[in-house]
C-alpha positions as a printed Julia matrix, in Angstrom:
178×3 Matrix{Float64}:
 20.63    8.61  -4.97
 21.52    5.63  -7.1
 18.63    2.82  -7.92
 17.89    1.07  -4.81
 17.9    -2.57  -4.13
 15.3    -3.77  -2.06
 15.51   -7.43  -1.3
 12.06   -8.87   0.56
 12.52  -12.83   2.1
 10.54  -14.9    4.02
  6.93  -16.28   3.52
  5.76  -19.56   3.71
  5.16  -22.32   0.65
  1.75  -21.59   0.34
  0.8   -19.68  -2.99
 -1.44  -17.37  -1.22
  0.17  -17.11   2.01
 -0.82  -13.72   4.06
  2.99  -12.88   4.48
  4.0   -13.66   0.42
  1.35  -11.25  -0.22
  2.73   -8.69   2.16
  6.04   -8.88   1.0
  5.17   -8.62  -2.74
  2.8    -5.65  -1.88
  5.53   -3.28  -0.22
  7.81   -4.74  -3.06
  5.21   -3.11  -5.19
  5.34    0.43  -3.29
  8.94    0.33  -3.55
  9.21    0.18  -7.15
  6.44    2.61  -7.73
  9.22    5.31  -5.91
 11.89    3.69  -8.15
 13.57    0.88  -7.04
 15.04   -2.58  -8.24
 13.3    -5.45  -6.21
 13.74   -9.2   -5.66
 11.37  -11.36  -3.87
 12.49  -14.51  -2.1
  9.71  -16.63  -0.94
  8.38  -20.14  -0.96
 10.29  -22.21  -3.18
 12.79  -19.3   -3.65
 14.12  -20.1   -0.09
 13.6   -24.11   0.71
 17.0   -24.32   1.92
 18.54  -27.6    3.58
 19.5   -27.12   7.74
 22.53  -24.58   7.27
 25.8   -25.75   6.22
 28.47  -23.45   5.04
 29.33  -25.68   1.89
 25.95  -25.54   0.59
 26.42  -22.06  -0.17
 29.13  -23.62  -2.84
 27.15  -25.59  -4.64
 23.0   -25.18  -4.02
 22.05  -22.8   -6.99
 18.92  -21.51  -4.63
 21.2   -20.43  -1.6
 24.06  -19.08  -4.33
 21.25  -16.67  -5.99
 19.87  -15.45  -2.39
 22.86  -15.1   -1.21
 23.59  -12.75  -4.21
 20.36  -10.86  -3.94
 21.52   -9.89  -0.17
 24.55   -8.59  -1.41
 23.53   -6.34  -3.68
 20.92   -5.4   -1.38
 20.27   -1.63  -0.33
 17.66   -2.66   2.35
 16.36   -5.8    3.44
 12.52   -6.99   4.28
 12.0    -9.77   6.01
  8.33  -11.35   6.99
  7.83  -14.58   8.82
  4.7   -16.77   9.95
  3.93  -16.75  13.2
  4.32  -20.63  13.85
  4.08  -21.12  17.89
  4.85  -18.0   18.76
  8.28  -17.49  16.79
  9.46  -17.19  13.03
  9.07  -20.42  11.1
 11.57  -22.72  10.29
 11.5   -21.72   6.48
 12.49  -18.17   7.38
 15.21  -18.74  10.12
 17.11  -21.44   8.02
 17.15  -18.54   5.51
 18.21  -16.1    7.9
 20.73  -18.89   9.36
 22.27  -18.37   5.4
 22.78  -15.01   5.84
 26.15  -16.24   7.52
 27.75  -16.25   4.33
 28.2   -13.04   4.33
 30.1   -12.78   7.43
 33.58  -12.47   5.73
 32.3   -10.17   3.2
 33.24   -5.9    2.93
 29.55   -5.64   4.28
 29.02   -7.9    7.07
 25.52   -9.36   7.07
 22.74   -6.88   6.98
 25.92   -4.02   8.5
 24.0    -0.43   8.02
 20.68   -1.91   5.86
 17.5    -0.54   6.67
 15.28   -3.9    7.09
 11.33   -3.66   7.13
  9.57   -6.2    9.25
  6.44   -7.68   8.98
  5.16  -10.95  10.84
  1.68  -12.86  10.47
 -0.07  -15.39  12.33
 -3.71  -16.55  13.4
 -3.29  -14.37  16.62
 -1.87  -10.97  18.39
  0.25  -13.22  20.4
  2.22  -14.84  17.86
  2.29  -12.04  15.23
  4.05   -9.42  17.98
  6.48  -12.55  19.66
  7.19  -13.11  15.95
  7.83   -9.39  15.23
 10.21   -8.99  17.92
 12.08  -12.26  17.24
 12.54  -10.56  13.96
 13.86   -7.72  15.23
 16.05   -9.54  17.52
 17.43  -11.34  14.61
 17.87   -7.81  12.61
 19.97   -6.62  15.72
 22.3    -9.43  15.55
 22.95   -9.34  11.93
 23.74   -5.55  12.32
 20.5    -3.99  10.55
 18.28   -0.83  10.84
 14.67   -2.39  11.92
 12.41    0.49  10.66
 10.09    2.03  13.15
  7.22    0.12  11.85
  7.16   -3.04  11.85
  3.85   -4.74  11.06
  2.32   -7.61  13.2
 -1.15   -8.86  11.74
 -3.54  -11.09  13.05
 -4.83  -12.8   10.2
 -7.95  -14.29  12.16
 -9.13  -10.51  12.76
 -7.85   -9.4    9.46
 -8.4   -11.73   6.66
 -7.39   -9.11   3.36
 -4.27   -8.69   4.92
 -3.44   -6.26   1.63
 -6.41   -3.69   2.46
 -5.38   -3.39   6.12
 -2.22   -2.9    6.01
 -1.77   -0.04   3.22
 -1.01    2.96   5.76
  1.64    0.47   7.48
  3.01   -0.64   4.67
  3.24    3.15   2.86
  4.89    4.25   6.25
  7.73    1.14   6.4
  8.6     2.35   2.38
  8.94    5.63   3.44
 11.14    4.62   6.15
 13.16    2.71   4.14
 13.58    5.32   1.39
 14.29    8.34   4.16
 17.17    6.13   5.39
 18.73    5.25   2.05
 18.86    9.28   1.65
 21.1     9.77   4.8
């Protein structure tokens, strides 16, 4: 198997966001298993509302799309805002449309790990479900292990999610071996 490239995208604009911490932690596990990784979070994914033309001129959008084109797996993480994913993450996912004419359309055939964090179980679980729906629409294969975290009950998200993060990375690597 070649060295897999795993791209994680999402998070918030806060430097110490729970979602961003979990995305970095899952990529660290992937790197420990030999993967090449790219983290696109916070300022890396502040894009204008989706318009195909921005993909031709916005350097951040171009970098984002090129990272996804070379990805063997993707991890998407979003905070739960009002019961669903954030506008920041949704807009970034809208730009996946720029892959619609590629040989590999969108996330077709890729394993996709999903992480949702929120200040309550309802928002974290519904956000995880929304991310699964979007992943299916983008032709990706959500890993069986999806992570939903209530940050009120679990302030130390990295310590709390170690087993789940390990399992998600294991599922991604198992998928890639097929």
